[in-house]
C-alpha positions in Angstrom: 4.1 24.4 -15.3 1.1 24.2 -13.0 -2.2 24.2 -15.0 -0.5 23.2 -18.2 -1.0 20.1 -20.2 1.8 17.5 -20.7 4.3 18.6 -23.3 4.0 16.4 -26.4 7.4 16.1 -28.1 9.2 13.7 -30.2 12.4 15.7 -30.3 14.4 16.6 -27.2 15.8 19.7 -25.6 19.0 20.7 -24.0 19.1 21.5 -20.3 19.0 25.2 -21.2 15.6 24.9 -22.8 14.3 22.7 -20.0 15.4 25.4 -17.6 13.7 28.0 -19.7 10.4 26.2 -19.2 10.8 26.6 -15.5 12.0 30.2 -15.9 15.5 29.3 -14.6 19.0 29.8 -15.8 21.5 27.1 -16.7 24.5 27.1 -14.3 27.8 25.4 -14.2 28.1 22.0 -12.6 30.6 20.9 -9.9 31.3 17.5 -8.2 28.8 14.8 -7.3 28.0 13.5 -3.8 28.4 10.0 -2.4 25.7 7.4 -3.0 23.3 6.5 -0.3 23.1 2.7 0.4 19.7 0.9 0.5 18.4 -0.5 3.7 18.2 -4.3 4.4 15.6 -6.7 5.7 15.1 -6.5 9.4 12.8 -7.2 12.4 11.2 -3.9 13.4 9.4 -5.2 16.5 9.9 -8.4 18.5 7.6 -10.1 21.0 9.2 -9.9 24.4 10.9 -6.5 23.7 10.0 -3.5 25.9 6.7 -2.2 24.5 6.3 1.2 22.7 4.3 2.5 25.7 4.0 5.4 28.0 3.5 3.0 30.9 6.6 1.6 32.6 7.3 -2.2 32.6 5.2 -3.0 29.5 6.5 -5.8 27.3 5.3 -6.7 23.8 3.0 -9.7 24.0 1.5 -9.7 20.5 1.8 -7.9 17.1 -1.1 -7.8 14.8 -2.0 -6.1 11.5 0.1 -3.7 9.5 -0.7 -0.6 7.5 1.1 1.8 5.1 0.3 5.2 3.6 1.4 7.2 0.6 4.2 9.1 2.4 6.5 6.1 3.1 4.8 5.6 6.5 4.2 2.3 8.1 2.6 1.0 11.4 1.5 -2.1 13.3 -0.9 -2.8 16.1 0.8 -4.0 19.3 -0.5 -5.6 22.5 1.7 -5.3 25.7 1.5 -6.2 29.3 3.3 -5.6 32.6 2.0 -8.9 34.0 -1.3 -7.4 35.3 -2.3 -4.6 32.9 -2.7 -5.3 29.2 -3.0 -2.4 26.7 -3.0 -1.8 23.0 -0.8 0.5 20.9 -0.2 1.6 17.3 3.5 1.8 16.6 5.3 3.1 13.5 6.0 6.4 11.7 3.6 8.2 9.4 6.4 9.8 7.4 8.7 6.8 7.2 11.3 7.6 9.8 12.2 5.6 12.9 9.3 3.9 14.6 7.7 5.1 17.8 4.5 5.0 19.7 1.7 6.7 17.6 -1.4 5.9 19.6 -2.2 4.2 22.9 -5.3 3.4 24.9 -6.4 6.5 26.7 -9.3 8.4 28.2 -10.9 11.1 26.0 -13.8 13.0 27.5 -16.1 10.5 29.2 -14.8 7.5 27.3 -12.0 5.2 28.3 -10.5 3.2 25.4 -9.4 -0.4 25.7 -8.5 -3.4 23.5 -7.9 -2.0 20.1 -9.2 -4.1 17.2 -6.2 -5.3 15.2 -7.4 -3.8 12.0 -6.6 -0.1 11.4 -5.5 2.4 8.8 -3.1 5.3 8.5 -2.8 8.4 6.3 0.2 10.7 6.3 -1.2 12.6 9.3 -3.8 10.4 11.0 -4.7 6.9 12.4 -8.1 5.3 12.0 -8.6 2.6 14.6 -11.3 0.7 16.5 -11.2 0.5 20.3 -13.8 -0.8 22.7 -14.8 2.0 25.1 -16.3 2.3 28.5 -18.4 5.4 29.3 -18.0 6.9 32.7 -21.2 6.1 34.6 -22.7 4.6 31.5 -22.4 1.8 29.0 -19.4 -0.4 28.7 -17.7 -2.2 25.8 -18.9 0.3 23.2 -17.5 -0.7 19.8 -16.6 2.1 17.4 -14.2 3.8 15.0 -12.0 6.8 15.9 -9.8 9.1 13.8 -7.0 10.1 16.2 -8.8 11.6 19.2 -12.2 12.1 17.4 -15.1 9.6 17.3 -16.2 8.8 13.8 -18.9 6.2 14.6 -19.5 4.3 17.9 -22.1 1.9 19.3 -25.3 3.7 20.5 -24.4 6.8 18.4 -27.2 7.9 16.0 -26.1 7.5 12.4 -26.1 11.0 10.7 -29.2 11.7 8.6 -31.1 8.7 9.9 -33.1 7.6 12.9 -31.0 4.5 13.3 -28.0 3.8 15.6 -24.6 2.2 15.2 -24.3 -1.3 16.8 -20.6 -1.7 16.0 -17.8 -0.2 13.9 -15.0 -2.4 12.5 -12.1 -2.6 10.0 -11.4 1.1 9.7 -9.3 2.7 7.1 -8.5 6.3 6.1 -7.7 8.0 2.7 -4.5 9.9 2.2 -6.4 13.2 2.7 -7.9 12.0 6.0 -11.4 10.6 5.1 -12.2 7.6 7.3 -14.2 4.5 6.2 -15.4 1.4 8.0 -18.0 -1.4 8.2 -20.7 -0.5 10.6 -23.6 -2.4 12.2 -27.1 -0.8 12.1 -30.0 -1.1 14.6 -33.2 0.9 15.0 -33.0 0.6 18.8 -30.6 2.4 21.0 -28.3 -0.3 22.4 -30.0 -2.9 20.2 -28.3 -5.8 18.4 -27.2 -5.6 14.8 -30.0 -5.8 12.3 -28.3 -4.7 9.1 -24.8 -3.7 8.0 -23.3 -0.9 5.8 -20.0 0.4 4.4 -19.6 3.9 5.8 -17.5 6.7 4.5 -16.7 10.2 5.9 -16.1 12.0 9.2 -19.9 12.4 9.3 -20.3 8.8 8.2 -22.7 7.9 5.4 -23.5 4.4 4.2 -22.2 4.2 0.6 -23.7 0.7 0.3 -25.9 -1.2 2.8 -28.3 -4.1 3.4 -31.2 -3.9 0.9 -29.4 -2.0 -1.8 -29.8 -3.4 -5.3 -26.5 -2.4 -7.0 -26.0 -2.2 -10.8 -25.3 -5.6 -12.4 -26.4 -7.6 -9.4 -29.4 -10.0 -9.6 -30.5 -9.5 -5.9 -30.3 -6.9 -3.1 -27.6 -7.0 -0.5 -28.3 -9.4 2.4 -28.3 -8.8 6.1 -24.5 -9.6 6.1 -24.2 -7.3 3.0 -20.7 -5.9 3.1 -17.9 -8.4 3.6 -15.0 -7.2 5.8 -12.3 -7.7 3.1 -13.0 -4.4 1.3 -10.4 -1.8 0.0 -10.5 1.8 -1.1 -7.8 3.4 -3.2 -5.4 6.0 -1.7 -7.7 9.0 -2.2 -11.0 7.1 -2.1 -11.7 7.5 -5.8 -12.2 3.7 -6.2 -13.4 0.9 -4.0 -13.5 -2.9 -4.4 -15.9 -4.7 -2.1 -17.0 -8.4 -1.8 -20.7 -8.4 -1.0 -23.3 -11.0 0.1 -26.6 -11.2 -1.9 -30.0 -12.0 -0.6 -30.4 -15.2 -2.5 -32.5 -17.0 0.0 -29.6 -19.0 1.4 -26.4 -18.4 3.4 -24.0 -20.1 1.0 -22.9 -19.3 -2.5 -24.2 -15.8 -2.2 -21.0 -13.8 -2.7 -20.2 -11.4 -5.5 -17.5 -8.8 -6.3 -18.2 -5.1 -6.8 -16.1 -2.2 -8.0 -17.2 1.4 -7.4 -20.6 0.2 -6.3 -21.4 -2.0 -9.3 -21.2 -5.7 -9.8 -18.0 -6.7 -11.6 -18.5 -8.2 -15.0 -15.7 -10.2 -16.6 -16.1 -11.8 -20.0 -19.7 -10.5 -19.9 -20.5 -12.5 -16.8 -21.0 -11.3 -13.2 -18.2 -12.4 -10.9 -20.6 -14.2 -8.5 -20.3 -17.5 -6.7 -21.7 -20.4 -8.9 -21.3 -18.3 -12.1 -19.0 -19.7 -14.7 -15.4 -18.4 -14.9 -15.2 -17.4 -18.6 -12.4 -18.9 -20.7 -11.4 -15.4 -21.7 -10.6 -14.7 -18.1 -8.6 -17.9 -17.8 -11.3 -20.2 -16.6 -11.1 -24.0 -17.1 -14.1 -26.0 -18.4 -17.0 -26.4 -15.9 -15.2 -24.0 -13.4 -17.3 -21.6 -11.3 -16.4 -18.6 -9.1 -16.3 -19.4 -5.3 -15.1 -18.0 -2.0 -13.7 -14.5 -2.6 -11.0 -13.5 -0.2 -8.5 -10.6 -0.4 -8.8 -7.6 -2.8 -7.2 -4.3 -3.6 -7.5 -1.3 -5.9 -5.5 1.8 -6.9 -6.2 5.4 -7.8 -5.5 4.4 -11.4 -8.2 1.7 -11.2 -5.9 -1.3 -11.3 -7.3 -4.0 -9.1 -6.9 -7.6 -7.9 -8.9 -10.1 -5.9 -8.2 -13.7 -4.7 -10.3 -16.7 -4.0 -11.0 -20.2 -5.3 -13.3 -21.9 -7.7 -15.4 -25.1 -7.7 -15.7 -27.5 -10.6 -13.6 -30.2 -12.2 -10.2 -29.0 -11.0 -8.7 -29.2 -7.6 -6.2 -26.4 -8.5 -8.7 -23.9 -7.4 -6.9 -21.0 -5.7 -6.4 -17.9 -8.0 -5.4 -14.3 -8.2 -7.2 -12.1 -10.6 -5.6 -8.9 -11.8 -7.4 -6.4 -14.0 -9.8 -8.9 -15.5 -7.8 -12.0 -16.0 -6.5 -14.8 -13.8 -2.9 -13.7 -13.3 -1.8 -16.8 -11.3 -3.4 -20.0 -10.1 -2.7 -23.0 -8.1 -0.4 -25.4 -10.1 1.6 -22.6 -11.6 5.4 -22.4 -11.2 6.4 -19.0 -9.8 10.1 -18.2 -9.3 10.9 -21.9 -9.6 8.4 -23.1 -7.0 5.1 -25.1 -7.5 2.1 -23.2 -6.1 0.0 -25.8 -4.3 -2.4 -24.7 -1.6 -4.1 -21.7 0.0 -3.5 -18.0 -0.4 -2.9 -16.8 3.1 -2.8 -13.1 2.4 -2.5 -10.6 -0.5 -2.0 -6.9 -0.9 -2.0 -4.5 -3.8 0.1 -1.3 -3.3 -0.9 2.1 -4.7 1.9 1.6 -7.2 0.2 -1.6 -8.5 2.7 -3.9 -6.9 1.3 -7.2 -5.7 2.5 -9.1 -2.6 1.0 -12.4 -1.5 1.6 -15.3 0.8 0.8 -18.6 -0.9 1.6 -22.2 -0.2 4.4 -23.8 -2.2 5.1 -27.6 -2.6 8.6 -28.4 -1.4 9.3 -32.2 -1.4 5.6 -33.0 -1.0 5.1 -30.6 1.9 3.3 -27.3 1.7 5.2 -24.3 3.0 3.9 -20.7 3.2 5.9 -18.4 0.9 6.0 -14.6 0.6 6.2 -13.2 -2.9 6.4 -9.7 -4.4 5.0 -10.0 -8.0 6.8 -13.1 -9.4 9.8 -13.0 -7.0 10.0 -15.3 -4.0 11.2 -13.2 -1.0 10.9 -15.6 2.0 9.4 -19.0 2.9 8.9 -21.0 6.1 12.2 -22.4 7.2 14.2 -19.5 5.9 16.5 -17.5 8.2 15.6 -14.0 9.1 17.4 -10.9 10.4 16.2 -10.9 14.0 18.7 -8.6 15.6 18.5 -5.8 13.0 22.1 -5.9 11.8 21.1 -6.4 8.1 22.1 -10.1 7.9 20.0 -13.2 8.5 20.7 -14.8 11.8 21.7 -18.5 11.9 19.0 -20.8 13.2 16.3 -18.1 13.5 13.8 -19.2 10.9 10.2 -18.4 9.8 7.7 -20.8 11.3 4.5 -19.2 10.1 3.2 -16.0 8.5 0.6 -14.7 10.9 -2.6 -12.7 10.6 -5.1 -12.2 7.7 -4.3 -8.6 7.2 -0.6 -8.6 8.2 0.9 -8.0 4.8 1.4 -4.6 3.2 3.5 -2.9 0.5 4.4 0.8 0.5 4.8 2.8 -2.6 8.5 2.4 -2.5 8.1 -1.4 -2.8 9.0 -2.1 0.9 7.1 -5.2 2.1 5.9 -5.2 5.7 4.6 -8.4 7.4 4.3 -10.2 10.7 5.5 -13.8 11.3 6.2 -16.3 14.0 9.9 -17.3 14.1 11.8 -19.9 16.0 14.2 -18.2 18.4 16.2 -20.8 20.3 13.3 -23.3 20.2 10.7 -20.7 21.3 8.0 -19.4 18.9 8.2 -15.6 18.9 6.3 -13.1 16.8 8.0 -10.3 14.9 7.1 -7.4 12.6 9.4 -7.3 9.6 10.3 -5.1 6.6 12.0 -6.3 3.4 13.4 -3.2 1.6 13.1 -2.9 -2.1 15.7 -4.6 -4.3 18.6 -2.4 -5.3 17.8 -1.8 -8.9 19.6 1.5 -8.8 21.5 3.7 -6.4 20.4 7.0 -4.9 23.0 9.8 -4.9 23.1 13.6 -4.4 21.6 15.6 -1.7 18.0 16.7 -2.2 16.5 19.6 -0.3 13.2 19.3 1.6 10.2 20.5 -0.5 7.0 22.0 0.9 5.9 18.6 2.3 8.8 19.0 4.8 10.8 16.1 3.5 12.9 15.7 0.3 11.6 13.9 -2.8 13.3 10.6 -3.4 13.8 8.5 -6.5 13.0 4.8 -6.5 12.0 2.1 -9.0 10.3 -1.1 -9.7 11.2 -3.8 -12.3 14.8 -4.5 -13.2 17.9 -3.0 -14.9 17.7 -5.7 -17.5 18.1 -4.4 -21.1 16.2 -7.4 -22.5 13.4 -7.3 -20.0 13.0 -3.5 -20.6 10.7 -3.3 -17.5 12.3 -0.5 -15.4 9.7 1.9 -13.9 11.2 5.0 -12.1 9.3 6.9 -9.4 9.7 10.1 -7.5 8.0 10.0 -4.1 7.4 12.4 -1.2 6.5 15.2 -3.7 3.8 17.9 -3.0 0.3 16.8 -3.8 -1.2 18.1 -7.0 2.1 19.2 -8.3 3.5 18.9 -11.8 6.9 17.3 -12.5 8.9 15.4 -15.0 12.0 13.2 -15.3 15.4 14.3 -16.7 18.2 11.9 -17.7 21.9 11.9 -18.5 25.0 9.8 -18.2 27.0 12.3 -16.2 26.4 13.1 -12.5 26.8 16.6 -11.1 25.7 18.9 -8.4 24.5 22.5 -8.4 22.8 24.2 -5.5 19.6 26.2 -6.3 20.1 26.5 -10.0 18.5 29.6 -11.4 16.8 30.3 -8.1 15.3 26.8 -7.6 14.7 25.6 -4.1 16.5 22.3 -5.0 19.7 20.9 -6.3 20.5 19.7 -9.9 22.2 16.3 -9.8 23.1 15.9 -13.5 25.7 17.4 -15.9 26.7 17.2 -19.5 24.0 16.2 -22.1 20.6 16.0 -20.3 17.4 14.9 -21.9 13.8 15.2 -20.9 10.8 13.1 -21.8 12.2 9.9 -20.3 9.5 7.8 -18.6 6.8 10.1 -20.1 6.2 13.8 -20.2 4.9 16.2 -17.6 2.8 14.5 -15.0 0.7 15.5 -11.9 1.1 13.9 -8.5 -2.6 14.3 -7.8 -3.2 13.3 -4.1 -0.5 10.6 -4.0 2.6 12.9 -3.9 4.3 10.8 -6.5 4.8 10.4 -10.3 6.2 7.4 -12.1 6.9 6.2 -15.7 8.4 3.4 -17.6 11.9 3.8 -19.0 12.4 2.6 -22.6 16.0 1.5 -22.9 15.7 1.5 -26.7 14.8 5.3 -26.8 16.6 7.5 -24.2 16.1 11.2 -24.9 19.2 13.3 -25.3 19.6 16.8 -26.8 20.4 15.5 -30.3 17.6 12.9 -30.3 17.1 9.5 -28.8 19.8 6.9 -28.2 19.6 3.2 -27.3 21.1 2.1 -24.0 23.7 -0.7 -24.0 24.6 -3.3 -21.4 27.2 -1.7 -19.0 25.9 1.9 -19.6 25.0 3.9 -16.5 22.1 6.3 -16.7 21.2 8.9 -14.1 17.7 10.1 -13.5 16.2 13.0 -11.5 12.7 14.5 -11.1 12.1 18.2 -11.4 8.9 19.5 -9.9 6.8 22.6 -9.2 6.9 23.6 -5.5 6.1 26.6 -3.2 8.5 28.3 -0.8 7.7 29.0 2.8 6.1 32.3 1.8 3.7 30.6 -0.6 5.6 31.8 -3.7 5.9 29.5 -6.7 9.3 27.9 -7.2 10.8 24.5 -8.4 12.5 21.7 -6.6 14.3 18.5 -7.4 14.4 14.9 -6.1 17.7 13.2 -5.3 19.5 11.5 -8.2 19.1 7.8 -9.1 21.8 5.9 -11.0 21.1 2.6 -12.9 23.6 0.5 -14.6 22.1 -1.4 -17.5 22.5 -5.2 -17.3 
């Protein structure tokens, strides 16, 4: 399959012909395995707990920002103290398993790290972070960016290819294939103060945009502040979305949005403070862009940004998605009136949007956490503090904390930090809300060449009328081809026709559901929308009915431990139509 184009078909094939594409034989099918239950909402870390530290006696004193990668991994920055010594850690799991200490302040060469900046990023194999460092016998408080144990850019280091020096490094991130990026300060004097600023990319960091650049579609060059801190790159670094400051002669109303290094035009107008919000975008009469905040972009080019407007309306907070105002203050979302500030927002690589936005409850504004148009949690709601899967009586959310403390992984799991009331004491926690149980995973999948099994998941719903189910296979090899198969009968066959995986379907099996052959590129996943009105089966397409159960599985190209081509399967995924 590798190297071939997607198979264009309107008819459908039996399992035998699917197997023949993969050069496999069609075997008999024995019994299915038990379903695997989904996980529940829980606190992953709690202030006051023993710290994830190599030093004895450390207790968690603070939890900051969160990060996710494209392998189901997650992490948070943690501060801890034993009463005299305070240190920083990064805690989580880069492959999605149980959390543990990932990085901790340490001495590397002549540099001693201390006080990690709360902003950081993770790939499936590395952490990009920003410690302050003291040099043995030299400078102290050197601010920089590291990728694991290697310096990427640090104060007093000469910027590659220039005669200038870094004066700071901040807000680091890292692509899924290990390329770091960050905002860096620039000075022409060793140890000098910041003169200009740039957005740097690479292990030998190069400024992709910096002060003085005149980018396409922009009316002025970038100012001394130039790159705002709330920038985002897509998973593989193909796309970027960056709020920038322009040299307009003043320090206010100088912001603009850029995508991939060019000013963003919507409705033919640059998205710049004081420019009109076009009606075609969702603007109201005499309304101008103002104060851009959070943003995000995916490898597919889907994007979002938030902010507010000025003009005739006081309902000025908004979220723009792919060129139009998707939601704004005054809207009713999941039965609640949006009225107030957007506290945080994050767009996952799967184009799922999470945000924390104030809602009006009996005249009071409460912070509320949403995933798309579903309300997940609000101030005053009880949370699962002890990790048993059920909310704990009297332990309620007081405040969602941090400006970058909300992330969503590609499975739809939402990670966030919040202050909660525990027996009258405000205590900080790091939480996850697992994806809703649209379907049920079943059948044992074997590990593929990534070292873990591919897993089926979904977004949307099982509703026949909504017809919005999107199925996904994650933890697949990068740059591998795969496709989805579907049937109403579950089954189990080990290593069919020499495959490295297990077939989890039986009976009539169709292909072409949720699209044809697709490539994982650098994300290790494929996804596609299920059309309940047209489910492929060997004799043609059939329409699903309420109460039907359909089972899905992904079949993929893989390599065995000897580097030989083979195939593999995800686990099975069962959905009952509602």
